[in-house]
N, C-alpha and C positions, 0 to 999 in steps of 0.2 A: 684462360690457361687450362688446356685439356690434359688431364693426367689420368693414367690408369690406376696408379697407386699413390694415395695421399695419406700422410700421417699428421694429425693435429696434436701437438704436444702442449702440456701445461694449461689445460682448459678448466674453467669452472663450468661444469656441464649442468644446465638447468633442464630437468626432465621429470615428468610425472610426480610433481610435488616435492622434489628434492633438488639440492645443489651439492655437487660433489666434484672433487678434483680428479682429473683423469685425462687420458689420451683417447683419440678416436682414429681408428684405421679404416680407410676407405679404399675399396678395390672395385673397379669396373662399375661405377655409379652407386654402389651400395655400401652401407656400413658393415664392415666385416668383423670388427672387434671394438669393444669399449672396455678399457681396463685402467687401473691406477697408473700403470707405466707400460708402454709398448716401445720396443726397439725397432728401428728400421732394419729390415733383413737384407736389403741390398741398396746399392747406390742409385737404383732407379726410383726409389721411393722419394717423393717430393715432400719435404718436412716443413710444416708451418708451426711457428711458435706462437701460441695464443697469448703468451705473456701474462698468464693468470687473469685474462679477461673472460667474460661470460660467453659460452657457446650455447645458442638456443636452436631449437628446430626452426626451419624456415617458416615464416608466417604464411598462413593460408587465408587469403582475403576472399570472403564468400560473396562480395558484392562490389563490382566495379563496372564503370561505363567507359570503354576505351574508344568509342565513337567511330569504329571502322566496321563496315563500310558506310559511306555516305555523308559522314560529318567530320571528315579528316582535316578540315581547317582548324578544328578544335584539338584533335588528338588522333593518334592511331595506335595500333597494337604494338608496333615497334617502340615508339617513343615512350609510351606509358609503361610498358613492361620493363624498359630500362630504368625508369624512375622507380618502379616497384622493387627491383632487386637492390637498388641503392638504398631503399627503405627497409630492406630485410624481408620483403615479400617474395617468396619463391614459387608460389602457386596462386592463381586467381580464377575466379568464376565471374564471367562477364555477362551483362544483361542483353536482352533481345531487342531493345528499342533503338536499333540503328536504322539506316535507310539503304536497302530495304530491311524490313523487320525480319527477325529470325522466327517466323511463324509457320514455316514449312521445312520439311527435312532438307530439301534442296538448299534453301537459303542458310540454314544452320550449318550444313557441311561446307558451304562456301567460306564461312567464318573460320571453321576449323582449318581449312586449307590455307588461308591467309596466315593464321597463327603458326602453322607448321613451318612456314618459311621465315617468319619475322620475329616471333616472340622470344624474349630473353628469359621469361619465367614459364613454368608449367601452366597449362591452361585448360579450362573447360568453359562451356557456354550454356546458359539457360535457354531453354526453348520457350517461346512466347505464346501464351494463350490469348485467344480473342473470343468474341461472341459467336464466331462461326468456323472454328478450325478443330473441332473435337476429333475428326477423322485423322488429321495429321498428328495430334497429340498422342493418339493411340499407337502410332507407328514408332514413337521414340524408344530407343534402346536404353533402358535404365542403367545398364552396365557401362555405357559410353557417354552419357550426358548427365550433367550435374542435377538437373531438375526442371520443373516447370515454373515460369514466372508469370504471375497475374497482377496486373495493375487494377486494384479496386478503387483507386482514386487517380485521376489523370495527373500525369507528371510531365514527361517528355515524350512527344509523339502522340499517336492516337490509338493506344492499345487498351483503353479503358474497357474492362469487362463489367457491364452494368445490367445485364439481364439475369435476374435471380434464378430462373429456370436453367439457363445455360450454366451458371455457376455451380448449382447443385449437381447438374449432370456431369460436369468436369470432376468435381470432388468425388462423386460416386464411381466414376469410370476408370480412373487412373491410379496406379500404384506409385507413380512418381512422387518424389518430394515436391510439394507445392509451396513455393515461396511467394509471399504477398506484400505488396505495397498497400497499406491500409489508410485511406482517408476518405471520408464520406463526401461524395461529389455534390450532393444537394445542399449540404451544410456549407461547404466552401463557396458555392455559387451565391447562396443567400448572403453570406458575410461579405463577399466581394461586391455585390450590388449595393449594399449599404455604404461601403467605403467609397465606391465610385460616385455615389450621390453626394457624399460629403467633400471629397477631394478632387474628383475628376480622375483622369488617368494617372496623374503623378502622386500616387498615394505614398506617404512616408513609409519607408521600408520597415520601421519598427512596428507597423501594424500587421506585418506578415504572419506572426504567430497568433494573431487575433482572427485573421481571415482563415488561415489554415489551422484551426483551433484545436484545443484539447478535445472538445466535443466531437469534431470531425474525425479525429484519430480514434477515439474510444468507441464511437458508434460503429465504425468500420471494422476495427480489430475484434471487437466483441462478437460481431455478426460472423466474421470468418471463423472464429474459434467455435462458436455455436454450431456452424455448419460442419466443421471438421469433426466435432464430437458426434454429430448426428450421422455422418457418413463413414466415419472411421478413417478419413483421409490423413495423410502425413503432412502436417502444416508447419511451416517455418515463417514467422512474422518478422519481416525486415524492419530495420531502423526505428525502434521504439523511441518516442520523443517526449512522452508524458509520464509523470508519476502514476497517474490514474490507471494507465494500461498495465503497469507492472503487477497489479493485483490479479490480473487474468491468468498469470502463469504460476507454475508450481516448482518447488525445489524438493518435493517429497520423494521423488523417484530418481534413479540414476539416468544420466543423459541418454545412454544407449536404449533405455526403455521408454523414453518420452515420445509421445506421438505429436505433441504440440510444443514447439520451441521458439525462442526469441533471440533477436540480435539487437545490439546497440552500436551506434557509430561514434567514431572519434569526436566529431563536431558536437554531438549532443552531450558528450561527457566533458568537453572543454569550454565551449562558449555558452552564453546565456543571452537573454533579450537585452541585457545591459550593454552588450557589445555592438548592437546595431548602430548606435550613435557614431562609433568610430569606424566600424568595418563596412557598414552599409550593405549593398547587395552582394559583396564578397562572401558574406555568410548567409545569403538567402538560399536555403535548401528546402526541399519538400521531402518529408515533413519538416516544418519550421523548427529552428532553434527556439526553445521556449524559456521558462523562468528558471531562476537559480534553484527554486524549490523542486522543480521538475528534474533538473540536473542532479540534485542531491538524491532524489528518490531513484533515479536511474542507476546511480552509483551503488546505492544500497541493494537494489535488485540484482545488479551484476555480482556484487560480492557475496550475496547469500544464495546465488545460483538459480534465481528465477530467470535471469537473463543468461544465455548460454555462450554467446559469441560476441566478440568485438570485431567490427569491420570498418571499412572506410567509406563505402558508397562514393568512391572516386568518380567525379562527374564534371570534367573540365568544360569551360566555355572561354571564349576569348575575353580579354579585358574590355574590348570595344562593346561586346554584347552585354557584359555585366554593367557597363556604365550607362545603359539605357534607363529610362524612367521605370518605375516599379512594374507596371503592367507589361512592359516589353523586356525587362531584364530576366533572363532565364535563371532557373534554380539549379544549384549544384556547384561544386567546387573541387579542385584537385587535392588529393590527400595521400596517395600511396607512398610518396617519398618520405612523408613526415608522420605517418600514423604510429609506427612503432616507437620512434623517439618521443612522440607526445605522450604515449603511455609510460615510457620510461621516466619522463618528467614527473608523472603522477606517482611513480615508485619513489623517486627522490623526495617528493612532498609527503610521503607516508600514507598515500591513498590506497595503494595496492602493492602486493608483493611481486617479485619477479616470477615466482612459481605460478601465481594467479594469472599474470599476463600471458605466460606460455600456455596455460590451460585454456584461456579464452581465445587466444589468437592462433594457436597451433594445434593443440590436442583436440579441442572441441569441434572445430570445423571438420577435422578428419573423421571423428566419431559420428557427427551429425549427418554428414554427407556420405559416410561409408567409403571414404577415399582409400584406395589401396596403397599401403606402405609409405605413407607420408604423415607429417605432423608430429612425429616422435623421433627421439634419438634412440634407436633400437637396432640391434643386430638384424641384418636382412632387409632393413628399410632403405629407401633411396636416401642418399646423402645430401639432403637439402638442409644446409646449416648456415647460421649467421653468427659472426663474432662481433660482440658489442663491447666497446670501451665506455664504461659508465662515468668516467672522469676525463672527458676530452671535449670541452665545450666548443660549440660553433654556432654561428648566427646565420639564420636563413636570409640570404641576399639574392637579388636578381641573378647574379652571375653563377650561383650554385643551385638554382632551381632548374630541375631537369624536365619538367612538364613542357609539352609543346606549346601550351597556352602562355607559359612564361611568368606566371604569378602564383602566389600561394597566400592563403589566409593567415599563414604563420610568418609572413615576411617581417623581418626585423626582430623576430623572437629568437632568443638564445637558448639552445638546448644543451643540457649538461652531458648527454650521451651521444655517442657517434657509432654508426654502423661502419665497422672497418673492413670486414670481409663478408662476401656472400658466395656460398657454394650452391650450385644447381646441379643435381644429379652427379655429385662428386667432383665437378670441375669448378675451379675458381672463376666466377663470372664478374666479380666486382671487388675492387680494393681501393678504399680511400679516394673516391671520386674518379677512379680509373676503371674502364670497362674492358673486359677480355671478350671479344666477340666470338665466343666459342659456340653459341647457339645449341646448347645441350638440352633445351626445354623439351618436354614431352606432353602429350595429351593425357590428362588425368583419366584414370579408370576407377571403377567403383565396385565394391564388394556387394553386389545386389543380385 
């Protein structure tokens, strides 16, 4: 529903550490006014009554895999961005390990071109670093691209950067934000060989966090941080999964001044190794879901600001792929539709405040990536807004799962909160499981 002027009335606005009652006037994609009470000046104003529900800034998900191009039997930008706006995510940053990989400017721009035609949410893409593409990395325009993604442990595809000299050269040569997947390859290979000897190819999935172990994560992330400190690079460590790693990060300085930052994903805050018995490979991720103690330590680090951002690492595979034996079942799962409501469940359970959820899922990604005019409910900012009813329970079922892969690790889970409306650049894009195919999404730009 594309409107030039929209007025949201009777909202509980969650923004910058406060919750207050008010109205929001939107004009031509932007927030024009926020006040206790605003009157519609003409009949052309489309008025939405928020009915005293919470209005949040649209979530910015800094790590997703939407599988296009090349892996579109699993997902594509159109299907997954639709699922994202149904989950309150209005902007996403997608990873380079597609087929072909986004490791040249030409291939990167091909992905932007696809998104410009099909995405329902605002978009950016990470450029992929390899052992031999420094020349291309140096061509990346930092004002138009989210950052540089390096796989320091193999995950999906063959983008492992395992040459120490190359790694130091990249860290020393670019001003781009460098986002890293940290798992030590040699440690994982050694652990896998031991389990293959014991079990053969059909290793019980509960050994996944022992194969992709705490040691593998800590060894890699600590080396990356050491290199960032040595070179002065701007480093962002994706998907922390262990309590031990949280000690590597600080909460002593404001986020805008941090050179080394960290992210945690929904699945590492929700599941533990006790869930493998029931969920099997559906919760097989890299890095692995680990122990209850790790989960608790991740929560502690999130709440005391050593961890800066909550993301999904949305990475769908087909059920058929997931049902393979351990060595053939791929890692990753779909999460964009259910990430925000999962965090709202944690709010209901007293784990985290609404203000903190907004800080970690909306404000901080904007600050950390220096995204222009998004992530806050502020005059002059793009009107990316989400209305949430925190007392409207619903159960995740096959028929309401929107991912192309058709499954969710949250299937049969009942959430207390519901995303009722999502506005993208001032236009209503989603309302209660109905989509308005207005396609107002834009390429993200960056204040760099």
